[in-house]
Backbone bond lengths (Angstrom), bond angles and torsions (degrees), N, CA, C in turn:
res aa  C-N    CA-C-N  psi(-1)  N-CA   C-N-CA  omega(-1)  CA-C   N-CA-C  phi
1 M - - - 1.422 - - 1.607 106.16 -
2 P 1.268 116.85 127.04 1.511 119.27 -180.00 1.553 105.06 -67.92
3 D 1.343 113.75 151.72 1.456 121.71 178.98 1.474 112.85 -58.18
4 R 1.339 117.66 -39.05 1.450 122.08 -175.64 1.479 110.44 -64.89
5 A 1.302 118.69 -42.75 1.441 123.49 177.68 1.489 111.73 -64.54
6 A 1.316 117.56 -43.51 1.448 121.56 176.94 1.585 111.61 -63.18
7 L 1.287 115.91 -37.68 1.511 118.65 178.31 1.497 107.78 -69.09
8 E 1.295 121.34 -41.09 1.462 121.05 178.66 1.489 112.41 -65.99
9 G 1.352 117.83 -34.96 1.473 122.33 173.99 1.546 110.81 -64.11
10 I 1.326 117.25 -43.38 1.463 121.52 177.91 1.565 111.41 -61.59
11 L 1.343 114.15 -45.65 1.446 116.36 179.32 1.511 113.83 -65.48
12 Y 1.359 112.52 -34.68 1.524 114.64 178.15 1.494 112.76 -66.63
13 V 1.353 116.18 -37.69 1.523 119.03 179.98 1.521 107.62 -68.94
14 L 1.353 116.96 -44.84 1.455 119.65 -176.49 1.530 112.87 -66.68
15 K 1.341 117.93 -33.84 1.413 122.98 -177.96 1.555 111.34 -77.63
16 T 1.295 117.09 -38.82 1.474 119.42 -173.18 1.565 110.48 -92.79
17 G 1.367 115.57 -17.08 1.456 118.37 -178.72 1.555 117.08 75.91
18 I 1.348 117.14 9.69 1.410 119.39 177.51 1.472 110.79 -72.71
19 G 1.340 117.40 162.37 1.408 120.06 174.95 1.526 112.68 -74.73
20 W 1.268 116.70 153.56 1.468 121.20 -179.09 1.544 110.57 -55.69
21 Q 1.287 115.35 -39.84 1.477 118.60 -176.07 1.527 111.04 -70.79
22 H 1.270 121.26 -12.84 1.423 125.40 -179.63 1.553 116.43 -100.16
23 L 1.308 113.34 6.07 1.512 118.69 176.07 1.555 110.68 -63.13
24 P 1.348 117.23 115.70 1.482 118.72 -174.45 1.573 110.33 -66.49
25 H 1.364 113.61 130.12 1.374 118.71 176.08 1.467 116.29 -62.87
26 Q 1.387 113.82 -28.24 1.463 120.43 -176.85 1.554 112.81 -61.22
27 L 1.355 116.27 -22.74 1.426 119.42 -177.79 1.560 113.26 -75.01
28 G 1.303 117.55 -11.51 1.449 122.20 175.70 1.526 115.33 82.84
29 Y 1.380 116.97 18.49 1.382 123.00 -177.52 1.536 111.40 -95.15
30 G 1.286 120.47 0.09 1.486 126.97 -175.79 1.539 107.11 80.15
31 S 1.294 113.46 -164.28 1.451 118.65 -175.38 1.576 107.70 -83.98
32 G 1.319 112.58 153.55 1.474 119.84 177.75 1.537 113.67 -59.40
33 M 1.312 115.10 -33.64 1.456 117.07 177.83 1.500 112.13 -69.75
34 T 1.314 118.14 -36.08 1.450 122.54 177.61 1.496 107.91 -63.35
35 C 1.351 119.15 -45.96 1.434 120.58 179.41 1.523 111.34 -65.74
36 W 1.325 117.83 -36.81 1.484 119.22 -179.51 1.569 110.99 -67.32
37 R 1.400 114.55 -41.04 1.461 115.09 177.55 1.549 112.60 -65.38
38 R 1.349 115.91 -36.65 1.466 119.73 -179.55 1.563 107.49 -66.03
39 L 1.344 117.66 -41.41 1.444 123.49 175.46 1.608 109.91 -57.09
40 R 1.340 114.31 -49.18 1.486 118.86 -178.66 1.470 109.23 -60.54
41 D 1.341 120.25 -47.56 1.427 123.99 -176.63 1.484 113.20 -65.53
42 W 1.381 119.84 -42.73 1.388 124.66 178.18 1.546 109.98 -66.19
43 H 1.321 120.98 -38.85 1.444 124.37 172.74 1.491 110.01 -57.94
44 A 1.291 117.88 -49.98 1.469 121.39 -176.89 1.467 111.71 -63.43
45 A 1.305 118.79 -31.64 1.432 123.04 -178.75 1.560 110.87 -85.32
46 G 1.298 119.47 -0.84 1.425 122.16 178.03 1.552 115.64 77.54
47 V 1.275 115.45 18.71 1.475 118.95 -177.48 1.534 112.07 -62.47
48 F 1.340 116.15 -41.90 1.475 116.78 -175.15 1.531 111.59 -75.73
49 T 1.353 119.29 -28.25 1.478 121.07 176.11 1.495 106.44 -67.56
50 R 1.368 119.75 -46.20 1.496 120.34 178.95 1.534 109.62 -62.91
51 L 1.292 117.79 -43.48 1.509 118.25 178.60 1.521 111.08 -59.05
52 H 1.367 119.98 -40.71 1.396 123.74 178.83 1.556 112.00 -62.10
53 H 1.332 116.34 -42.85 1.469 120.64 175.38 1.526 111.02 -63.44
54 V 1.266 118.85 -44.29 1.520 120.60 178.68 1.499 109.57 -60.65
55 L 1.299 117.82 -44.56 1.496 119.52 -179.72 1.547 108.94 -62.97
56 L 1.311 116.17 -46.50 1.535 116.20 179.67 1.521 111.00 -61.97
57 D 1.324 118.55 -40.23 1.467 118.61 177.45 1.482 112.15 -60.03
58 R 1.288 118.14 -50.26 1.481 123.71 178.15 1.531 113.63 -59.20
59 M 1.311 116.09 -41.85 1.427 119.49 176.60 1.514 113.52 -65.23
60 A 1.363 116.48 -38.01 1.423 123.05 177.31 1.522 110.71 -67.12
61 Q 1.303 118.26 -39.69 1.458 117.72 178.92 1.533 114.70 -70.23
62 A 1.326 113.36 -25.02 1.472 119.93 175.96 1.524 111.36 -91.97
63 H 1.379 116.84 10.29 1.473 122.03 -179.19 1.466 112.45 51.07
64 Q 1.324 116.52 44.39 1.425 122.70 178.63 1.547 114.74 -104.49
65 L 1.305 116.18 1.30 1.508 121.49 -178.36 1.488 108.35 -97.31
66 D 1.348 116.86 133.48 1.412 121.89 178.96 1.514 108.82 -119.28
67 W 1.366 116.54 89.61 1.507 120.46 -172.96 1.447 112.53 -75.56
68 T 1.361 123.81 -0.41 1.387 125.65 177.04 1.540 110.08 -72.82
69 R 1.292 119.69 -15.62 1.454 124.19 175.34 1.418 114.59 -112.61
70 A 1.352 118.39 19.18 1.457 121.75 177.96 1.573 107.48 -77.36
71 C 1.375 110.91 156.70 1.396 118.05 -176.60 1.616 106.91 -144.78
72 V 1.279 114.53 131.21 1.496 118.35 178.36 1.555 103.42 -125.63
73 D 1.328 111.54 133.82 1.519 119.33 173.82 1.501 110.33 -126.65
74 S 1.344 113.56 176.17 1.452 117.78 -172.28 1.483 115.00 -69.83
75 T 1.365 115.85 -10.37 1.477 116.71 179.27 1.488 112.47 -76.65
76 S 1.321 114.03 -20.66 1.515 118.62 -178.62 1.505 111.11 -108.70
77 V 1.356 121.67 -22.78 1.384 125.97 179.73 1.509 110.92 -130.88
78 P 1.395 117.37 118.69 1.411 118.02 -179.05 1.535 112.72 -66.37
79 A 1.394 116.87 149.56 1.466 123.00 175.43 1.560 110.81 -58.34
80 A 1.307 112.52 146.82 1.488 116.87 175.18 1.529 109.62 -64.50
81 R 1.227 115.46 135.59 1.463 126.08 178.79 1.539 110.46 57.92
82 G 1.282 120.07 21.66 1.468 124.55 173.85 1.510 116.56 81.95
83 G 1.349 115.09 -9.57 1.491 119.64 -177.76 1.492 112.55 70.11
84 P 1.354 117.26 173.49 1.440 119.61 -179.62 1.491 114.60 -71.16
85 K 1.291 116.83 146.86 1.514 118.74 178.66 1.543 108.87 -89.47
86 R 1.321 115.35 138.53 1.484 121.30 179.34 1.483 112.57 -85.63
87 A 1.309 115.74 149.38 1.505 119.50 176.31 1.519 106.71 -76.62
88 R 1.319 113.65 152.64 1.517 119.88 178.83 1.526 108.85 -66.17
89 T 1.345 115.01 138.96 1.453 121.00 175.09 1.512 107.18 -76.71
90 P 1.396 115.56 126.73 1.498 114.79 -176.23 1.561 106.52 -80.42
91 R 1.276 114.52 152.88 1.489 122.34 179.00 1.490 106.83 -77.92
92 I 1.345 114.86 142.86 1.495 119.53 179.26 1.549 108.23 -126.51
93 V 1.246 116.81 61.56 1.457 124.72 -179.22 1.522 105.81 -103.64
94 A 1.322 119.93 107.71 1.476 121.69 175.15 1.429 111.01 -85.54
95 G 1.324 117.68 -36.95 1.422 120.12 -174.86 1.539 107.11 179.45
96 L 1.296 116.91 171.43 1.472 122.64 179.74 1.518 108.79 -74.11
97 A 1.298 112.53 145.75 1.509 118.33 174.97 1.506 111.31 -69.87
98 A 1.263 117.97 150.54 1.438 124.80 178.40 1.506 109.98 -67.48
99 S 1.284 115.72 140.48 1.475 118.21 176.71 1.537 114.68 -68.69
100 V 1.329 117.08 137.78 1.437 118.07 -179.18 1.554 113.77 -91.54
101 M 1.314 115.91 5.51 1.437 120.39 -178.85 1.529 112.71 -93.70
């Protein structure tokens, strides 16, 4: 399966939200499992991270990035020094609930 066809199949599944197993063979993207495996392999190889950096670089060179609307949250940037540690939540199990049957 050519890379271009696999990429188009991946984008089709991600855009439409269909399951991988429901990717229509008539579209010429190959099987959904082939596209899924290619996505997994490309992700593991860092292809999408490199692609993201290339796109950001090109957009910056074309002055198409507006950083005044950028947002960073803790899911993408870890807290400085790891942040405070939380205490463990104590269990509050007094006993089993009575059966309703």
